N, C-alpha and C positions, 0 to 999 in steps of 0.2 A: 589556427584558432587563436584570434586574440583574448589579450586579459580580459576584455569585460565579456564575452562571453562565459566568463565561468561564472558570471553572476546568476548570467540567464540557465545554466546549467542545473550551479545548485537549486537556484530557485524552484524549477519544476521537481528535481529531486526532493526538496522540503514539502512541496505540494503533496508528489507520489505517497510521503510516507507518513503526514498528514491526512489522507482518504485510507491508507491503510492502518493508521490507530483508529481513529472513527470506527472503522469495520468489525475492528476486532473489541472496541469495547459495547459495540452492540452485542457483539455475539456473546460475551462473556456477560453480558448486564439481560439476556434470555437464555440464557445455558440452563436453567432449573425450569423454563415457562413449560407446563402439559397442557397437553389436549388429547379429548376423545379421538381427532381423527389423525390420519395421516397428514391430510391434505389441511388443516389448520396448523400443524404444528409450524415453531422456527423452524429454520435451516440457514447452519453457517453461512455467511457469506464470506467472499475475498473479492480485493482487486484483482485485475488484471493490465499490467504495463505493458507500455509497448515503447523500444527508441524511436526515439525521432530524429531525422538525420538532418544534416544541412542540405542535403540537394530539396529535401523537403519543406523545406522553410524559404525559398527562392534563390537559391546557390552556392557558389561551391569555393565563394571567396577568393577566386584565383590561384586555386592551391594545381600544383603539377601533378598529383596523385589521386587527380576529383572523380574521374572515373575508373580508378583501380578501387582506391581508398575511398570509403565515406567517412567523414567525422561524424561524432554524435552532436546533437546539438542540444539534447534533456530527453526529458523522459514524459510521456503523458499516460494518466490512465482511460484505458478503453472501455474499462465497465466494471460491473460487481457482479460476480456472477453466485450462482447459490451452489452447495455443497451438496453432491445426489449420493453422499454417501448412505446406509439406512439410519434409520431414526433407532432410536432407543424406545423398547416397548416393555413394560411392567406392568405385571399384574396386582391392582393393588385396589384389589370391589371396592372397597371405603372411603377411598378418594371420589370428591365432590365431582370432579372433572371424569371419572372411568367411564366408561363405552359399556353396553348391553353385555359384552362378553367378561368385562372387570378388569379391562387393562389402557393406562393411562401414554400416551406417548413424551418422551421425552426430545428436546433437538440431540442433532449432531454434534456437539460444541462438545471439545475436550479443551474446559480449562486450564489443563495444564501445557497443551502446546498454543495455546492463545498466550497464555504468558509468554512462555517461551518467544513467540512470533512478536508481541510488543516489545520485549529488550532489543531484539534485532530491530526493529521499525524505530524504534528511539536509538539507537544506536546510528543507523542509517542518516537520523535526522540531523545528529549531534556533527555528522563526519561533514556534510553540509553545510552547516554551521561553520564550524572549522576551517573548510574550502574558503566560502566568502571571507570571514575574519582573514586567512593568507595570502588572497588575493586583492585586499584592503591595503592589506599592511604592503605590500608589493607593490600598490600603484602608489602608495603614500612616498614610500622611497625612492620611487624613480622621478617623484617630482621634488626631491632632495639632491638628484643629481647634480645639479648646474651650481649649488649654493658652496 
């Protein structure tokens, strides 16, 4: 793996964590929305990540271990899936969005879990930034070796 591929790997990681932060913020923003029907109620969304390998990007870069070890070339977001856990039904007959039985449905968003996930995504993003900065410093030091 070359030093320049570190930028590509960290960049894909930053992009994936940015998608993760966007879905978390959407979940938190819709945590208290209500609906009178299960079908119309907001469901929590989560991104699905997958590793991109060197072979999938068109080459093994001459590695002796290409057929045995595949080195990662980054991460990609495969899609965003809805959480299928049960929604919270509350009996609130005076609520304007209540159905005929008096129930309103709240999303399956746990704000505490979302906040913990947000901290994790933010720190993963910061780690990728630090990796890019370290690689940049290493490249700058390599350029000064001949002086």
